[in-house]
C-alpha positions as CSV (number, residue, x, y, z in Angstrom):
1,X,0.0,0.0,0.0
2,X,1.3,3.5,-0.8
3,X,2.3,5.7,2.1
4,X,-0.2,8.2,3.5
5,X,-0.3,11.3,1.3
6,X,0.0,14.7,2.8
7,X,-2.8,17.2,1.9
8,X,-0.2,20.0,1.5
9,X,2.1,18.8,-1.3
10,X,5.1,21.0,-1.8
11,X,5.0,21.2,-5.5
12,X,3.2,20.0,-8.7
13,X,6.2,17.7,-9.3
14,X,5.7,16.0,-6.0
15,X,2.0,15.7,-6.7
16,X,2.7,14.1,-10.0
17,X,5.2,11.6,-8.5
18,X,2.6,10.7,-5.8
19,X,0.1,10.1,-8.6
20,X,2.6,7.8,-10.4
21,X,2.9,5.8,-7.2
22,X,-0.9,5.7,-6.9
23,X,-1.4,4.5,-10.4
24,X,1.3,1.8,-9.9
25,X,-0.6,0.6,-6.8
26,X,-3.7,0.2,-9.0
27,X,-1.6,-2.0,-11.4
28,X,-1.4,0.6,-14.2
29,X,1.8,0.9,-16.3
30,X,3.0,3.7,-18.5
31,X,3.8,2.7,-22.1
32,X,5.1,5.0,-24.9
33,X,5.4,2.2,-27.5
34,X,2.5,0.5,-29.1
35,X,4.4,-2.8,-29.8
36,X,5.5,-3.0,-26.1
37,X,2.0,-2.3,-24.8
38,X,0.2,-4.8,-27.0
39,X,2.9,-7.5,-26.3
40,X,2.2,-6.9,-22.5
41,X,-1.6,-6.9,-23.2
42,X,-1.3,-10.3,-24.9
43,X,0.6,-11.7,-21.9
44,X,-2.2,-10.9,-19.6
45,X,-5.4,-11.3,-21.7
46,X,-6.3,-14.3,-23.8
47,X,-7.4,-14.0,-27.4
48,X,-11.0,-14.9,-26.3
49,X,-10.9,-12.0,-23.8
50,X,-9.6,-9.6,-26.3
51,X,-12.2,-10.6,-28.9
52,X,-15.0,-10.2,-26.3
53,X,-13.7,-6.8,-25.3
54,X,-13.6,-5.7,-29.0
55,X,-17.2,-6.9,-29.5
56,X,-18.4,-5.1,-26.4
57,X,-16.6,-1.9,-27.4
58,X,-18.3,-2.0,-30.8
59,X,-21.7,-2.6,-29.2
60,X,-21.0,0.3,-26.7
61,X,-20.4,2.7,-29.6
62,X,-23.4,1.6,-31.6
63,X,-25.9,0.2,-29.1
64,X,-28.0,1.2,-26.1
65,X,-27.3,2.4,-22.6
66,X,-27.3,-1.2,-21.5
67,X,-24.5,-2.0,-24.0
68,X,-22.4,0.8,-22.6
69,X,-22.9,-0.5,-19.0
70,X,-22.1,-4.0,-20.1
71,X,-18.8,-2.8,-21.5
72,X,-17.7,-1.1,-18.3
73,X,-18.9,-3.9,-16.2
74,X,-16.6,-6.3,-18.1
75,X,-13.6,-3.9,-18.0
76,X,-13.9,-3.8,-14.2
77,X,-12.7,-7.4,-14.0
78,X,-9.5,-7.5,-11.7
79,X,-7.5,-9.1,-14.5
80,X,-8.7,-6.7,-17.2
81,X,-8.9,-3.2,-15.8
82,X,-5.1,-2.7,-15.1
83,X,-4.3,-3.7,-18.7
84,X,-7.1,-1.8,-20.4
85,X,-6.8,1.4,-18.3
86,X,-3.0,1.5,-18.7
87,X,-3.8,2.9,-22.2
88,X,-5.2,6.0,-20.4
89,X,-2.2,6.4,-18.1
90,X,-1.3,9.9,-19.3
91,X,-5.0,10.9,-19.2
92,X,-5.1,10.0,-15.5
93,X,-1.8,11.8,-15.0
94,X,-2.9,15.0,-16.7
95,X,-6.4,15.2,-15.3
96,X,-5.5,14.1,-11.8
97,X,-2.9,16.8,-11.4
98,X,-5.1,19.5,-12.9
99,X,-8.2,18.7,-10.9
100,X,-6.3,18.6,-7.6
101,X,-5.2,22.2,-8.2
102,X,-8.9,23.3,-8.7
103,X,-10.6,21.7,-5.6
104,X,-10.1,24.9,-3.6
105,X,-12.1,25.2,-0.4
106,X,-14.9,22.7,-1.4
107,X,-15.7,20.3,1.4
108,X,-18.3,18.0,-0.1
109,X,-17.2,16.8,-3.6
110,X,-19.0,14.6,-6.1
111,X,-17.0,12.7,-8.7
112,X,-19.8,12.1,-11.3
113,X,-19.0,9.1,-13.5
114,X,-16.1,7.9,-11.4
115,X,-15.6,4.5,-13.1
116,X,-13.6,2.2,-10.8
117,X,-12.5,5.1,-8.7
118,X,-8.8,5.4,-9.8
119,X,-8.7,9.2,-9.5
120,X,-11.4,9.5,-6.9
121,X,-9.3,7.6,-4.4
122,X,-6.3,9.7,-5.3
123,X,-8.2,12.9,-4.6
124,X,-9.6,11.6,-1.3
125,X,-6.1,10.5,-0.1
126,X,-4.6,13.9,-0.9
127,X,-7.4,15.8,0.8
128,X,-8.4,13.8,3.9
129,X,-10.3,16.9,5.2
130,X,-12.7,16.8,2.3
131,X,-15.6,14.3,1.7
132,X,-15.8,12.6,-1.6
133,X,-18.7,10.6,-3.2
134,X,-18.1,8.7,-6.4
135,X,-21.1,7.8,-8.6
136,X,-21.2,5.5,-11.7
137,X,-23.8,3.4,-13.4
138,X,-21.6,0.4,-13.8
139,X,-22.2,-1.8,-10.7
140,X,-19.0,-3.8,-11.3
141,X,-17.0,-0.6,-11.4
142,X,-18.5,0.6,-8.2
143,X,-17.9,-2.7,-6.5
144,X,-14.2,-2.5,-7.6
145,X,-14.0,1.1,-6.4
146,X,-15.4,0.1,-3.0
147,X,-13.0,-2.8,-2.7
148,X,-9.9,-0.7,-3.6
149,X,-10.9,2.1,-1.3
150,X,-11.1,-0.4,1.5
151,X,-7.7,-1.8,0.6
152,X,-6.3,1.8,0.7
153,X,-8.0,2.5,4.0
154,X,-9.6,5.7,2.7
155,X,-12.2,6.8,5.2
156,X,-13.5,10.0,3.6
157,X,-15.0,8.4,0.5
158,X,-18.0,6.4,-0.5
159,X,-19.2,5.0,-3.8
160,X,-22.8,4.5,-5.1
161,X,-24.2,2.9,-8.3
162,X,-26.6,5.3,-9.9
163,X,-27.8,5.7,-13.5
164,X,-28.4,9.4,-13.8
165,X,-30.4,9.0,-17.0
166,X,-33.0,6.9,-15.1
167,X,-32.7,8.1,-11.4
168,X,-32.2,11.3,-9.5
169,X,-29.0,11.9,-7.6
170,X,-28.9,12.3,-3.8
171,X,-26.9,14.6,-1.6
172,X,-25.7,18.2,-1.8
173,X,-22.2,19.2,-3.0
174,X,-20.0,22.2,-3.1
175,X,-18.2,21.0,-6.2
176,X,-18.8,18.4,-8.9
177,X,-16.1,16.7,-11.0
178,X,-17.4,15.5,-14.4
179,X,-14.8,14.4,-16.9
180,X,-15.6,12.3,-20.0
181,X,-19.1,11.5,-18.7
182,X,-21.6,14.2,-19.6
183,X,-21.4,13.6,-23.3
184,X,-21.1,9.9,-24.3
185,X,-21.7,10.4,-28.1
186,X,-18.1,10.7,-29.2
187,X,-19.0,10.6,-32.9
188,X,-21.7,13.3,-32.9
189,X,-20.4,16.1,-35.1
190,X,-22.2,18.8,-33.1
191,X,-23.8,22.0,-34.5
192,X,-23.0,23.2,-38.0
193,X,-22.0,26.9,-38.6
194,X,-24.4,29.2,-40.4
195,X,-22.5,28.7,-43.7
196,X,-19.2,27.6,-45.0
197,X,-18.0,31.2,-44.9
198,X,-18.1,31.6,-41.2
199,X,-17.4,29.8,-37.9
200,X,-20.4,31.5,-36.2
201,X,-23.4,29.4,-35.0
202,X,-27.0,30.5,-35.0
203,X,-29.0,30.6,-31.7
204,X,-31.6,27.9,-32.4
205,X,-33.1,26.5,-29.2
206,X,-34.6,23.4,-30.9
207,X,-31.3,22.6,-32.5
208,X,-29.5,23.1,-29.1
209,X,-32.0,20.9,-27.3
210,X,-31.7,18.2,-30.0
211,X,-27.9,18.1,-29.5
212,X,-28.3,17.8,-25.7
213,X,-30.9,15.0,-26.1
214,X,-29.0,12.9,-28.6
215,X,-25.7,13.2,-26.7
216,X,-27.2,12.7,-23.3
217,X,-25.8,16.0,-22.1
218,X,-29.0,17.6,-21.1
219,X,-30.3,15.0,-18.7
220,X,-26.9,14.4,-17.1
221,X,-26.2,18.1,-16.6
222,X,-29.7,18.6,-15.1
223,X,-29.2,15.8,-12.6
224,X,-25.9,17.3,-11.5
225,X,-27.4,20.8,-11.2
226,X,-30.0,19.4,-8.8
227,X,-27.4,18.4,-6.2
228,X,-25.0,21.3,-6.6
229,X,-25.3,23.9,-3.9
230,X,-26.0,27.6,-4.8
231,X,-22.8,29.2,-5.8
232,X,-21.3,25.7,-6.3
233,X,-18.6,24.9,-8.8
234,X,-18.0,22.3,-11.4
235,X,-14.9,21.0,-13.0
236,X,-15.9,19.7,-16.4
237,X,-14.0,18.3,-19.4
238,X,-15.4,16.5,-22.4
239,X,-14.1,15.6,-25.9
240,X,-15.1,19.0,-27.3
241,X,-12.0,20.4,-28.9
242,X,-14.0,20.5,-32.2
243,X,-15.7,23.9,-32.3
244,X,-18.9,22.3,-33.5
245,X,-19.0,20.3,-30.3
246,X,-17.5,22.9,-27.9
247,X,-20.1,25.6,-28.8
248,X,-23.2,23.6,-27.9
249,X,-21.4,22.2,-24.8
250,X,-20.6,25.7,-23.6
251,X,-24.2,26.9,-24.4
252,X,-25.6,24.0,-22.4
253,X,-23.6,25.2,-19.4
254,X,-24.5,28.8,-19.9
255,X,-28.2,28.2,-20.3
256,X,-28.1,26.6,-16.8
257,X,-26.5,29.6,-15.3
258,X,-22.9,28.6,-15.3
259,X,-20.1,31.1,-15.9
260,X,-16.4,30.6,-16.3
261,X,-14.2,31.1,-13.3
262,X,-11.2,31.6,-15.5
263,X,-9.9,30.8,-19.0
264,X,-10.4,27.1,-19.9
265,X,-7.3,24.9,-20.1
266,X,-6.4,22.8,-23.1
267,X,-5.5,19.2,-22.3
268,X,-2.7,17.3,-24.1
269,X,-1.6,13.7,-23.4
270,X,-0.8,10.5,-25.3
271,X,-2.7,7.3,-25.4
272,X,0.5,5.3,-25.7
273,X,1.9,6.7,-29.0
274,X,-1.2,8.6,-30.2
275,X,-1.2,12.3,-29.3
276,X,-4.6,13.4,-27.9
277,X,-5.8,17.0,-27.8
278,X,-8.6,16.8,-25.3
279,X,-10.9,19.1,-23.2
280,X,-10.9,22.0,-22.8
281,X,-11.0,21.7,-19.0
282,X,-13.5,24.2,-17.6
283,X,-13.9,25.5,-14.0
284,X,-17.4,27.0,-13.8
285,X,-19.7,28.4,-11.1
286,X,-23.2,29.7,-10.7
287,X,-24.4,32.9,-9.0
288,X,-21.2,35.1,-9.4
289,X,-20.2,37.9,-11.7
290,X,-17.3,36.9,-13.9
291,X,-14.8,38.6,-16.1
292,X,-14.3,35.5,-18.4
293,X,-16.8,35.1,-21.2
294,X,-17.6,32.1,-23.3
295,X,-15.5,32.1,-26.4
296,X,-17.1,30.7,-29.6
297,X,-14.1,31.3,-31.9
298,X,-11.7,28.7,-33.2
299,X,-8.6,28.0,-31.2
300,X,-5.4,29.6,-32.4
301,X,-3.6,27.0,-34.5
302,X,-0.3,26.2,-36.1
303,X,-1.4,26.7,-39.7
304,X,1.2,28.6,-41.8
305,X,0.5,32.0,-43.3
306,X,1.2,32.9,-46.9
307,X,3.4,35.8,-48.0
308,X,4.4,36.7,-51.6
309,X,8.1,36.2,-50.8
310,X,7.5,32.5,-50.3
311,X,7.9,32.1,-54.1
312,X,11.6,32.8,-53.7
313,X,12.3,30.7,-50.6
314,X,10.9,27.3,-51.3
315,X,13.1,24.5,-49.9
316,X,11.3,21.6,-51.6
317,X,10.2,22.2,-55.2
318,X,7.9,19.1,-55.1
319,X,5.7,20.8,-52.4
320,X,3.3,23.7,-52.9
321,X,4.3,27.1,-51.6
322,X,1.7,27.0,-48.8
323,X,-0.6,24.3,-47.5
324,X,-2.8,25.0,-44.5
325,X,-5.3,22.5,-43.1
326,X,-6.3,24.5,-40.0
327,X,-9.1,26.9,-39.4
328,X,-6.6,29.7,-40.0
329,X,-6.7,28.7,-43.7
330,X,-9.8,30.8,-43.9
331,X,-7.8,33.9,-43.1
332,X,-5.1,33.0,-45.6
333,X,-7.8,32.6,-48.3
334,X,-9.5,35.9,-47.4
335,X,-6.2,37.8,-47.6
336,X,-5.3,36.6,-51.1
337,X,-5.0,39.6,-53.3
338,X,-6.9,40.0,-56.6
339,X,-8.6,36.7,-56.1
340,X,-10.3,35.3,-59.2
341,X,-12.5,32.1,-59.0
342,X,-12.0,29.8,-61.9
343,X,-14.2,26.9,-60.7
344,X,-16.3,26.4,-57.6
345,X,-18.8,23.9,-56.2
346,X,-21.0,24.2,-53.1
347,X,-23.0,21.3,-51.9
348,X,-25.8,21.6,-49.4
349,X,-27.5,18.8,-47.5
350,X,-31.2,19.0,-46.5
351,X,-30.2,19.7,-42.9
352,X,-28.3,22.8,-44.0
353,X,-24.8,21.5,-43.9
354,X,-22.6,22.8,-46.6
355,X,-19.2,22.0,-48.2
356,X,-17.5,24.5,-50.6
357,X,-14.6,23.9,-52.9
358,X,-13.0,26.4,-55.2
359,X,-10.0,26.8,-57.5
360,X,-8.7,30.2,-58.6
361,X,-5.9,32.6,-59.1
362,X,-4.3,35.4,-57.1
363,X,-1.8,37.4,-59.1
364,X,1.0,35.0,-60.0
365,X,-0.4,32.2,-57.9
366,X,-3.0,29.4,-58.2
367,X,-5.0,28.3,-55.1
368,X,-7.4,25.6,-53.9
369,X,-9.7,26.4,-51.0
370,X,-12.1,24.0,-49.2
371,X,-14.5,24.8,-46.4
372,X,-17.5,23.2,-44.7
373,X,-19.9,24.0,-41.9
374,X,-18.1,21.8,-39.4
375,X,-15.1,24.1,-39.3
376,X,-12.8,22.2,-41.6
377,X,-10.6,24.5,-43.8
378,X,-7.9,23.9,-46.3
379,X,-5.9,26.1,-48.6
380,X,-3.2,25.1,-51.1
381,X,-1.2,27.8,-52.9
382,X,1.4,27.4,-55.7
383,X,2.8,29.2,-58.7
384,X,0.5,29.6,-61.6
385,X,3.1,27.7,-63.7
386,X,2.2,24.6,-61.6
387,X,-1.6,25.1,-61.6
388,X,-2.0,21.5,-63.0
389,X,-1.3,20.2,-59.4
390,X,-4.0,22.6,-58.0
391,X,-6.5,21.4,-60.6
392,X,-5.7,17.8,-59.8
393,X,-6.4,18.5,-56.1
394,X,-9.7,20.2,-57.0
395,X,-10.9,17.3,-59.2
396,X,-9.9,14.7,-56.6
397,X,-12.0,16.6,-53.9
398,X,-15.0,17.0,-56.2
399,X,-15.0,13.3,-57.0
400,X,-15.1,12.5,-53.2
401,X,-18.1,14.8,-52.5
402,X,-21.4,13.0,-51.7
């Protein structure tokens, strides 16, 4: 068993080291190589177990709430969870450290969607003067959490099995932690912008309500609001880096009276070798004036600009002068001088979604520009003498349109 953790850690480095010890006690290992991880996985899980998990994961993504619960019940097996959850090692490391720094003076804290309690037990051991309740709808996960908390000897924590979509929550809390639990529909694209020419969303209450219903966000958020004290706070983080998902998520919080305590934090980690841009992580509260406002603009990105002098400083003649696949590509396209459209196509779906593709010229340059109402942008620019490449890109994209 790890040593007792002091609630007053001297530094974030010490907190991170303590979290590493905690994750190791749970049986999690940190891998940075896919081949090494999957070799370790095959040592601990049989081919039948892996096939079953793959089948349950597919059903979870495509099936009902019961399918989702069945997946998490199975992954709570003592032989499975250390192997499977080791894939999320850096997620626990990143979120665990960040959340600890945001608990503040809260005394009664709810970890909504706590899973097997890996981070819940860490929070409770770091802050023995606070009371923690972990809720999850997977009974097997809750049973595992209760067992592990008992093994750790944590007295300021309890776990309950509750399905918030079916039943009301109990208790009253100063702060709620909700990460990767309010929105379970990972593949929902979100809300489209007003047109391919803008990132702005309209204010359409039925459209917002539809998003909240199909992602499960509305009912879960309402349940949490019922047990949050007046002037209470929430720490929330979902897979909403896409602007089309972030905007309706922020609006769901705002329409329930939540304001930002401070600027949201972007979350970066790796799932073994795969880089993940997650979050943002929001700290929100109700009933207070705030200087931070909800931002519905795209994030700043690493897309390259285009300047005329690029034509004289190209290091690779096989590549175009400029290629930008980020939202900032719209600014590059808008700033092209003397732009002349040669060919363009705009497709519109019955639900209003649009995709626009155009090929044109700008002085001595040819360009290709693509944009849709889910914030994807692309601009490719090259010398007019090499416009055949631009035309080939254009034709390839046109052939791929629905």
